[in-house]
mmCIF file of the C-alpha atoms, coordinates in Angstrom:
data_MODEL
# 
_entry.id   MODEL 
# 
loop_
_atom_site.group_PDB 
_atom_site.id 
_atom_site.type_symbol 
_atom_site.label_atom_id 
_atom_site.label_alt_id 
_atom_site.label_comp_id 
_atom_site.label_asym_id 
_atom_site.label_entity_id 
_atom_site.label_seq_id 
_atom_site.pdbx_PDB_ins_code 
_atom_site.Cartn_x 
_atom_site.Cartn_y 
_atom_site.Cartn_z 
_atom_site.occupancy 
_atom_site.B_iso_or_equiv 
_atom_site.pdbx_formal_charge 
_atom_site.auth_seq_id 
_atom_site.auth_comp_id 
_atom_site.auth_asym_id 
_atom_site.auth_atom_id 
_atom_site.pdbx_PDB_model_num 
ATOM 1  C CA . MET A 1 1  ? -6.366  44.722 115.857 1.00 0.00 ? 1  MET A CA 1 
ATOM 2  C CA . MET A 1 2  ? -8.520  46.818 113.520 1.00 0.00 ? 2  MET A CA 1 
ATOM 3  C CA . SER A 1 3  ? -11.486 48.702 114.832 1.00 0.00 ? 3  SER A CA 1 
ATOM 4  C CA . TYR A 1 4  ? -14.526 49.567 112.762 1.00 0.00 ? 4  TYR A CA 1 
ATOM 5  C CA . VAL A 1 5  ? -17.202 52.211 112.937 1.00 0.00 ? 5  VAL A CA 1 
ATOM 6  C CA . MET A 1 6  ? -20.644 51.325 111.605 1.00 0.00 ? 6  MET A CA 1 
ATOM 7  C CA . MET A 1 7  ? -22.215 54.198 109.665 1.00 0.00 ? 7  MET A CA 1 
ATOM 8  C CA . THR A 1 8  ? -25.422 54.506 107.692 1.00 0.00 ? 8  THR A CA 1 
ATOM 9  C CA . LEU A 1 9  ? -24.706 56.379 104.473 1.00 0.00 ? 9  LEU A CA 1 
ATOM 10 C CA . TYR A 1 10 ? -26.953 57.483 101.610 1.00 0.00 ? 10 TYR A CA 1 
ATOM 11 C CA . HIS A 1 11 ? -26.302 57.456 97.875  1.00 0.00 ? 11 HIS A CA 1 
ATOM 12 C CA . GLY A 1 12 ? -28.477 59.354 95.408  1.00 0.00 ? 12 GLY A CA 1 
ATOM 13 C CA . THR A 1 13 ? -28.904 57.999 91.879  1.00 0.00 ? 13 THR A CA 1 
ATOM 14 C CA . LYS A 1 14 ? -31.456 57.360 89.162  1.00 0.00 ? 14 LYS A CA 1 
ATOM 15 C CA . LYS A 1 15 ? -34.058 54.767 90.104  1.00 0.00 ? 15 LYS A CA 1 
ATOM 16 C CA . GLU A 1 16 ? -32.874 52.417 87.351  1.00 0.00 ? 16 GLU A CA 1 
ATOM 17 C CA . ASN A 1 17 ? -29.289 52.617 88.656  1.00 0.00 ? 17 ASN A CA 1 
ATOM 18 C CA . ALA A 1 18 ? -30.429 51.954 92.238  1.00 0.00 ? 18 ALA A CA 1 
ATOM 19 C CA . GLU A 1 19 ? -32.260 48.818 91.105  1.00 0.00 ? 19 GLU A CA 1 
ATOM 20 C CA . LYS A 1 20 ? -29.118 47.569 89.289  1.00 0.00 ? 20 LYS A CA 1 
ATOM 21 C CA . ILE A 1 21 ? -26.917 48.297 92.325  1.00 0.00 ? 21 ILE A CA 1 
ATOM 22 C CA . ILE A 1 22 ? -29.246 46.464 94.690  1.00 0.00 ? 22 ILE A CA 1 
ATOM 23 C CA . GLU A 1 23 ? -29.592 43.495 92.313  1.00 0.00 ? 23 GLU A CA 1 
ATOM 24 C CA . SER A 1 24 ? -25.864 43.123 91.546  1.00 0.00 ? 24 SER A CA 1 
ATOM 25 C CA . GLN A 1 25 ? -24.556 44.281 94.950  1.00 0.00 ? 25 GLN A CA 1 
ATOM 26 C CA . LYS A 1 26 ? -21.938 46.332 93.024  1.00 0.00 ? 26 LYS A CA 1 
ATOM 27 C CA . MET A 1 27 ? -21.397 50.048 92.596  1.00 0.00 ? 27 MET A CA 1 
ATOM 28 C CA . PHE A 1 28 ? -19.436 51.737 89.835  1.00 0.00 ? 28 PHE A CA 1 
ATOM 29 C CA . PRO A 1 29 ? -17.850 55.209 89.981  1.00 0.00 ? 29 PRO A CA 1 
ATOM 30 C CA . SER A 1 30 ? -19.612 58.099 88.277  1.00 0.00 ? 30 SER A CA 1 
ATOM 31 C CA . ARG A 1 31 ? -17.552 59.734 85.576  1.00 0.00 ? 31 ARG A CA 1 
ATOM 32 C CA . GLY A 1 32 ? -17.815 63.115 83.918  1.00 0.00 ? 32 GLY A CA 1 
ATOM 33 C CA . ASP A 1 33 ? -17.901 66.837 84.573  1.00 0.00 ? 33 ASP A CA 1 
ATOM 34 C CA . ARG A 1 34 ? -21.060 66.908 86.758  1.00 0.00 ? 34 ARG A CA 1 
ATOM 35 C CA . HIS A 1 35 ? -19.262 65.853 89.925  1.00 0.00 ? 35 HIS A CA 1 
ATOM 36 C CA . TRP A 1 36 ? -17.781 68.492 92.206  1.00 0.00 ? 36 TRP A CA 1 
ATOM 37 C CA . LEU A 1 37 ? -15.040 66.217 93.573  1.00 0.00 ? 37 LEU A CA 1 
ATOM 38 C CA . GLY A 1 38 ? -14.260 64.370 90.346  1.00 0.00 ? 38 GLY A CA 1 
ATOM 39 C CA . ASP A 1 39 ? -14.961 60.794 89.349  1.00 0.00 ? 39 ASP A CA 1 
ATOM 40 C CA . GLY A 1 40 ? -16.061 58.484 92.158  1.00 0.00 ? 40 GLY A CA 1 
ATOM 41 C CA . ILE A 1 41 ? -18.899 57.128 94.280  1.00 0.00 ? 41 ILE A CA 1 
ATOM 42 C CA . TYR A 1 42 ? -20.509 59.720 96.534  1.00 0.00 ? 42 TYR A CA 1 
ATOM 43 C CA . PHE A 1 43 ? -22.187 59.070 99.874  1.00 0.00 ? 43 PHE A CA 1 
ATOM 44 C CA . PHE A 1 44 ? -23.876 61.429 102.303 1.00 0.00 ? 44 PHE A CA 1 
ATOM 45 C CA . LYS A 1 45 ? -24.392 61.137 106.047 1.00 0.00 ? 45 LYS A CA 1 
ATOM 46 C CA . ASP A 1 46 ? -27.908 62.595 105.713 1.00 0.00 ? 46 ASP A CA 1 
ATOM 47 C CA . ASP A 1 47 ? -30.539 61.365 103.276 1.00 0.00 ? 47 ASP A CA 1 
ATOM 48 C CA . PHE A 1 48 ? -31.613 64.978 102.708 1.00 0.00 ? 48 PHE A CA 1 
ATOM 49 C CA . TYR A 1 49 ? -28.319 65.807 100.993 1.00 0.00 ? 49 TYR A CA 1 
ATOM 50 C CA . ALA A 1 50 ? -28.344 62.661 98.853  1.00 0.00 ? 50 ALA A CA 1 
ATOM 51 C CA . TYR A 1 51 ? -31.829 63.551 97.649  1.00 0.00 ? 51 TYR A CA 1 
ATOM 52 C CA . HIS A 1 52 ? -30.886 67.207 97.154  1.00 0.00 ? 52 HIS A CA 1 
ATOM 53 C CA . TRP A 1 53 ? -27.951 66.125 94.981  1.00 0.00 ? 53 TRP A CA 1 
ATOM 54 C CA . ILE A 1 54 ? -30.084 63.957 92.701  1.00 0.00 ? 54 ILE A CA 1 
ATOM 55 C CA . LEU A 1 55 ? -32.697 66.688 92.349  1.00 0.00 ? 55 LEU A CA 1 
ATOM 56 C CA . LYS A 1 56 ? -30.005 69.149 91.340  1.00 0.00 ? 56 LYS A CA 1 
ATOM 57 C CA . THR A 1 57 ? -28.245 66.689 89.017  1.00 0.00 ? 57 THR A CA 1 
ATOM 58 C CA . PHE A 1 58 ? -31.156 64.796 87.466  1.00 0.00 ? 58 PHE A CA 1 
ATOM 59 C CA . LEU A 1 59 ? -33.957 67.366 87.732  1.00 0.00 ? 59 LEU A CA 1 
ATOM 60 C CA . ARG A 1 60 ? -37.276 65.961 86.454  1.00 0.00 ? 60 ARG A CA 1 
ATOM 61 C CA . LYS A 1 61 ? -35.981 62.408 86.034  1.00 0.00 ? 61 LYS A CA 1 
ATOM 62 C CA . ARG A 1 62 ? -36.871 59.364 88.108  1.00 0.00 ? 62 ARG A CA 1 
ATOM 63 C CA . ASN A 1 63 ? -34.538 59.363 91.104  1.00 0.00 ? 63 ASN A CA 1 
ATOM 64 C CA . GLN A 1 64 ? -33.924 57.100 94.064  1.00 0.00 ? 64 GLN A CA 1 
ATOM 65 C CA . THR A 1 65 ? -32.117 57.496 97.385  1.00 0.00 ? 65 THR A CA 1 
ATOM 66 C CA . PHE A 1 66 ? -31.129 54.355 99.214  1.00 0.00 ? 66 PHE A CA 1 
ATOM 67 C CA . GLU A 1 67 ? -29.531 53.539 102.522 1.00 0.00 ? 67 GLU A CA 1 
ATOM 68 C CA . LEU A 1 68 ? -26.232 51.726 102.920 1.00 0.00 ? 68 LEU A CA 1 
ATOM 69 C CA . ASP A 1 69 ? -24.877 50.286 106.133 1.00 0.00 ? 69 ASP A CA 1 
ATOM 70 C CA . ASN A 1 70 ? -21.122 50.092 105.855 1.00 0.00 ? 70 ASN A CA 1 
ATOM 71 C CA . ASN A 1 71 ? -18.079 49.372 107.999 1.00 0.00 ? 71 ASN A CA 1 
ATOM 72 C CA . ILE A 1 72 ? -15.515 52.161 107.761 1.00 0.00 ? 72 ILE A CA 1 
ATOM 73 C CA . ASN A 1 73 ? -11.969 51.378 108.805 1.00 0.00 ? 73 ASN A CA 1 
# 
C-alpha cells in the first residue's frame, strides 16, 4: 500500500505563463542557463522563496506566484 503526503508548494513564473498553466493544467520544464539546478520545474515550500526567485530572475517583468496542492509519494 502506498502512502501519500499532501503538501502545498509554490511555483514562481511570469504572469502569462501562470495563466497558461492554470488554463491547460500542464507544466513544462524550464530550460537554459538561468536555473541553479539545471532544466526542470521548480517548487518551493514557502511562497516567499518562489516570489524571491521570480524577482531575481525576471526583475521588472510581470510575475506571478501560485499555489499548488500536490500528493508526493
